[in-house]
C-alpha positions as CSV (number, residue, x, y, z in Angstrom):
1,M,-78.9,-42.5,-4.8
2,Q,-79.7,-39.1,-6.3
3,N,-80.1,-37.5,-2.4
4,H,-77.3,-39.1,-1.5
5,K,-75.0,-37.6,-4.4
6,Q,-75.9,-34.0,-3.1
7,K,-75.7,-34.6,0.4
8,R,-71.9,-35.5,-0.4
9,L,-71.5,-32.3,-2.6
10,R,-72.5,-30.1,-0.2
11,W,-70.2,-31.6,2.6
12,D,-67.4,-31.4,-0.1
13,R,-68.4,-27.3,-0.8
14,I,-68.0,-26.8,3.2
15,A,-64.6,-28.3,3.7
16,M,-63.9,-26.2,0.8
17,V,-65.2,-22.8,2.3
18,G,-63.8,-23.7,5.9
19,G,-60.0,-24.4,3.9
20,V,-60.5,-20.6,2.7
21,A,-61.6,-19.2,6.1
22,L,-58.5,-21.2,8.2
23,V,-55.8,-19.9,5.2
24,A,-57.9,-16.3,5.8
25,A,-57.4,-16.7,9.3
26,Y,-53.7,-17.2,8.7
27,G,-53.2,-14.7,6.4
28,L,-54.7,-12.2,8.9
29,A,-52.3,-13.7,11.7
30,A,-49.3,-12.5,9.8
31,V,-49.9,-9.2,9.7
32,V,-50.4,-8.3,13.4
33,P,-48.0,-6.0,14.4
34,D,-45.2,-7.2,15.7
35,G,-43.5,-6.7,19.4
36,Q,-46.7,-6.5,21.7
37,N,-47.8,-9.6,23.6
38,Y,-51.1,-11.6,24.2
39,S,-52.3,-8.6,26.2
40,G,-50.9,-5.7,23.4
41,T,-48.9,-4.3,26.3
42,D,-45.2,-2.9,26.6
43,S,-42.8,-2.9,29.0
44,E,-45.0,-0.6,31.8
45,G,-47.9,-1.8,31.0
46,R,-49.3,0.2,28.5
47,M,-51.1,-0.3,25.4
48,A,-48.4,-0.1,22.4
49,A,-49.4,0.3,19.2
50,V,-46.9,-0.4,16.5
51,L,-46.6,-0.5,12.5
52,A,-46.6,-4.5,10.9
53,P,-43.0,-4.8,10.0
54,E,-42.2,-3.5,5.8
55,V,-39.2,-4.7,4.2
56,D,-37.3,-2.6,2.0
57,A,-36.1,-4.2,-0.6
58,D,-32.2,-3.3,-0.8
59,N,-32.3,-5.2,2.6
60,A,-34.5,-7.6,2.3
61,A,-32.0,-10.0,3.1
62,T,-31.7,-9.1,6.9
63,A,-34.6,-6.7,7.4
64,A,-37.5,-9.6,7.4
65,V,-37.0,-9.6,11.4
66,V,-37.3,-6.3,11.7
67,P,-40.1,-3.5,11.9
68,E,-41.0,-0.3,11.2
69,P,-39.7,2.5,12.8
70,E,-41.0,6.5,13.2
71,K,-38.6,10.0,11.7
72,L,-37.7,12.6,14.3
73,N,-35.9,15.7,12.9
74,P,-32.6,16.6,15.3
75,V,-33.5,18.6,18.2
76,R,-30.8,20.5,20.7
77,I,-31.6,19.8,24.0
78,Q,-30.0,22.4,26.5
79,E,-28.2,21.3,29.1
80,V,-28.6,21.8,32.8
81,P,-25.5,22.9,34.6
82,A,-24.7,20.0,37.3
83,R,-24.8,21.4,40.8
84,S,-22.9,20.6,43.9
85,T,-25.4,20.0,46.8
86,P,-27.9,17.0,45.6
87,V,-31.0,18.0,44.1
88,E,-34.4,16.6,45.1
89,V,-35.4,13.9,43.5
90,S,-39.0,14.4,41.7
91,V,-40.1,10.7,41.8
92,G,-43.3,10.4,39.7
93,P,-43.3,10.3,35.2
94,A,-40.1,11.7,33.5
95,P,-41.1,14.3,30.9
96,S,-41.6,13.7,28.0
97,G,-38.6,14.5,24.9
98,P,-39.3,15.6,21.6
99,L,-39.9,11.7,20.7
100,P,-42.1,9.8,20.2
101,R,-43.7,12.1,17.2
102,K,-47.0,12.1,17.0
103,G,-48.7,10.3,14.6
104,I,-45.4,8.5,13.7
105,A,-45.6,4.6,14.0
106,P,-42.2,3.4,16.1
107,C,-40.5,0.2,14.8
108,S,-40.4,-2.3,17.8
109,C,-37.4,-3.8,19.4
110,S,-38.6,-7.8,20.8
111,K,-37.8,-11.3,20.4
112,Y,-40.5,-11.6,17.3
113,T,-38.1,-8.8,15.3
114,M,-34.4,-9.4,16.5
115,K,-32.3,-12.2,16.5
116,L,-30.6,-12.4,19.7
117,A,-29.3,-15.3,22.7
118,R,-31.7,-15.4,25.8
119,N,-29.1,-15.2,28.6
120,P,-31.1,-16.9,31.7
121,Y,-32.8,-14.7,34.3
122,T,-30.8,-15.9,36.8
123,Q,-27.6,-14.6,35.4
124,H,-29.5,-11.3,35.6
125,Q,-30.2,-11.4,39.4
126,K,-26.9,-12.2,40.3
127,R,-25.7,-9.7,38.4
128,A,-27.7,-7.0,39.8
129,R,-27.0,-7.5,43.1
130,S,-23.1,-8.0,42.8
131,L,-22.9,-4.2,40.8
132,P,-21.2,-2.0,42.3
133,G,-23.6,0.3,44.4
134,S,-26.4,-2.2,44.0
135,F,-29.6,-2.1,46.4
136,F,-33.2,-3.3,46.4
137,V,-35.2,-0.1,46.0
138,K,-38.2,-1.0,48.2
139,N,-39.5,2.8,47.8
140,E,-39.4,6.5,46.8
141,T,-37.4,7.1,50.4
142,E,-34.6,5.0,49.5
143,L,-35.0,5.7,45.9
144,Q,-34.1,9.4,47.0
145,A,-31.4,7.8,48.9
146,G,-29.8,6.7,46.7
147,F,-29.4,9.4,44.3
148,S,-28.3,11.6,47.1
149,R,-25.8,8.5,48.2
150,G,-24.6,8.9,44.7
151,D,-25.1,5.0,43.7
152,L,-27.9,5.8,41.5
153,I,-27.8,8.2,38.3
154,R,-30.9,10.3,36.7
155,V,-31.0,9.6,32.8
156,P,-31.7,12.0,31.2
157,T,-34.8,12.3,29.0
158,V,-33.1,12.9,26.1
159,G,-29.1,11.5,25.0
160,D,-27.2,10.5,21.9
161,G,-29.3,8.1,20.3
162,Y,-31.8,7.4,22.5
163,H,-34.3,8.8,24.3
164,L,-36.9,7.9,27.1
165,D,-40.8,7.2,26.8
166,R,-43.1,8.4,29.8
167,L,-42.6,6.4,32.5
168,T,-45.5,5.3,34.1
169,H,-44.4,2.4,36.4
170,S,-40.5,2.7,36.8
171,E,-38.3,6.0,37.7
172,P,-35.2,7.6,35.6
173,F,-32.6,6.3,37.6
174,L,-29.8,3.6,36.7
175,L,-26.8,2.3,38.7
176,P,-23.7,4.0,36.9
177,S,-22.5,0.6,35.7
178,A,-26.0,0.3,33.6
179,F,-26.2,3.9,32.8
180,S,-22.8,3.4,31.2
181,V,-24.1,0.4,28.9
182,L,-27.8,2.5,28.2
183,E,-25.0,5.1,26.7
184,E,-22.8,3.2,24.6
185,M,-25.2,0.9,23.2
186,A,-27.8,4.4,21.9
187,A,-23.9,6.3,20.7
188,R,-22.9,3.5,18.6
189,F,-26.7,3.0,17.3
190,Q,-26.9,6.8,16.4
191,E,-22.8,6.6,14.9
192,S,-24.0,3.8,12.4
193,M,-27.2,5.9,11.6
194,K,-24.8,9.0,10.6
195,G,-24.9,9.8,6.7
196,T,-27.4,7.5,5.9
197,S,-31.1,8.0,5.1
198,D,-31.7,6.6,8.3
199,E,-29.9,9.2,10.6
200,G,-32.3,10.7,13.2
201,A,-34.0,7.1,14.8
202,S,-34.0,6.9,18.4
203,I,-33.8,4.2,20.4
204,R,-36.7,4.8,22.9
205,I,-36.0,3.4,26.4
206,T,-38.9,2.1,28.0
207,S,-38.3,0.9,31.4
208,L,-35.7,1.3,34.3
209,T,-35.8,1.6,38.0
210,R,-38.8,0.5,39.7
211,T,-39.7,0.1,43.3
212,Q,-41.3,-2.8,45.0
213,T,-44.4,-1.1,44.8
214,Q,-44.3,0.1,41.1
215,Q,-43.5,-3.7,40.1
216,R,-46.5,-5.6,42.3
217,K,-48.9,-2.4,40.8
218,L,-47.0,-3.2,37.2
219,R,-47.5,-7.2,37.6
220,R,-51.1,-6.5,38.0
221,R,-51.5,-4.9,34.8
222,N,-49.0,-7.0,32.8
223,A,-48.5,-10.5,33.6
224,N,-45.7,-10.7,32.0
225,A,-43.5,-8.6,34.8
226,F,-41.6,-10.5,36.7
227,N,-43.4,-11.5,40.0
228,G,-40.8,-11.4,42.7
229,Q,-37.4,-9.5,43.0
230,S,-36.9,-7.6,39.7
231,T,-33.5,-6.3,38.0
232,H,-35.6,-3.5,37.8
233,N,-35.9,-2.9,41.3
234,Y,-31.9,-2.6,41.8
235,G,-31.5,-0.4,39.2
236,A,-29.3,-2.6,37.3
237,S,-31.8,-3.0,33.8
238,F,-33.2,-1.2,31.5
239,D,-35.9,-2.0,28.5
240,V,-35.6,-1.2,25.0
241,A,-39.3,-2.0,23.0
242,F,-39.1,0.6,20.6
243,I,-36.9,2.3,17.7
244,D,-38.3,6.3,16.3
245,R,-38.0,7.4,13.2
246,P,-36.9,10.7,12.2
247,D,-40.1,10.7,9.7
248,E,-42.1,8.2,7.6
249,S,-39.5,7.4,4.5
250,V,-37.6,5.9,6.8
251,K,-38.0,1.9,7.3
252,C,-37.7,-0.5,10.2
253,G,-34.8,-2.2,8.0
254,G,-32.0,-0.1,8.5
255,P,-32.3,1.0,12.3
256,S,-33.6,-2.5,13.5
257,W,-30.7,-4.3,12.1
258,A,-28.2,-2.0,13.8
259,L,-29.5,-2.5,16.8
260,Q,-29.5,-5.7,16.7
261,S,-25.8,-6.1,15.3
262,I,-25.2,-3.4,18.2
263,L,-26.6,-5.8,20.8
264,Q,-25.2,-9.0,19.5
265,D,-21.9,-7.8,19.4
266,M,-21.9,-6.1,23.0
267,Q,-23.5,-9.7,24.4
268,K,-20.8,-11.5,22.3
269,N,-17.9,-8.9,24.3
270,G,-19.4,-10.1,27.4
271,E,-21.0,-6.4,28.0
272,I,-24.2,-7.0,28.7
273,L,-27.0,-10.2,29.4
274,V,-30.0,-10.0,27.3
275,I,-33.3,-11.0,27.6
276,P,-35.4,-11.0,24.4
277,E,-39.3,-11.0,25.8
278,G,-42.2,-10.2,23.2
279,N,-42.3,-6.8,24.1
280,C,-39.1,-5.3,24.4
281,M,-35.3,-5.7,24.8
282,H,-33.9,-6.2,28.3
283,I,-30.4,-5.4,29.4
284,T,-28.2,-5.5,32.1
285,P,-24.4,-5.1,32.9
286,R,-22.5,-8.1,32.5
287,N,-19.1,-6.6,33.4
288,S,-18.4,-3.5,35.3
C-alpha cells in the first residue's frame, strides 16, 4: 500500500513538472520576434532579424500590435539631374542607402504587428493587369524595354520617408501608379513623424518589380512566394517589411501605429489593396 502511494505521488510530481514545462514553452514563444514567417525570411527570401515588440507606457493602448524600430540621422541625398535620353538600366541589386543602420534592429510590418483588412489576391492580380502601362516582365530585356518606353519608373534608393533595402530578388522599378502610391504613403508617414520624438523613422521597401526568373528563384527559397504570375511581375506591387528607427531611443509604438493608420485610411478610401503577410505588407494601387 505504501509503495502504491509513493508511485502515485511520483506521477503527481511528473504531471506538475510537465505543466511547468508547457507554461515555459508558451512564454518563450511570446518573445519570438514578430514579423517573421516560419522560415525566418523577409519578402526577398533573406533571413530577417527584428526586435520583439516593446510597448511604450504612453502608447500602451495603441502600440500593442507593433514592433521595435531603428533610429536614423537625417542624410542629405544629392539628386542626379534627369537626362533627356534613355539611360541604360543596371539590372541587379540596388545600391544600399544610408538605412538600415548597422546594429539597430528595425520594427516589423506584418500581419502579426499591424491590423489591416486583407484584399483577396485575385483583386490584386486583376488590378495589376489593368494598370496603365502594365505588362508581364519576363526577363531583364523586357525590363529594359519597359523602362525605355516610360512604362516603368526607376525608384530612387532614398526618398521622403522611405528607403530601399538591398534587393536580391527584385529590381528598383515600378509602374507610375504604384510609385505614386509609394510616394504618398511615405510622405504622409514622414509628415506624421515631424515634431515628434520619432522624427527620422523611415519605411523600408523590401521588394518591387520581379522578372519571371526572379520569381521562380524566390519561390525556391521562400515557400510563401506566389507560385505563378505574381503582381510583382507586372511592376504593380511593392512590399513594406520594416520601419527603421533613427536610434534606439525610438520605440516601435509611435511609427508603427502611424503607418498602420495611414494604410488603413488609404485602403478605406479605395487608394490601395493590401495583403498583410507573415513577413511584410504587400501593396497594390487600387485607383489610378
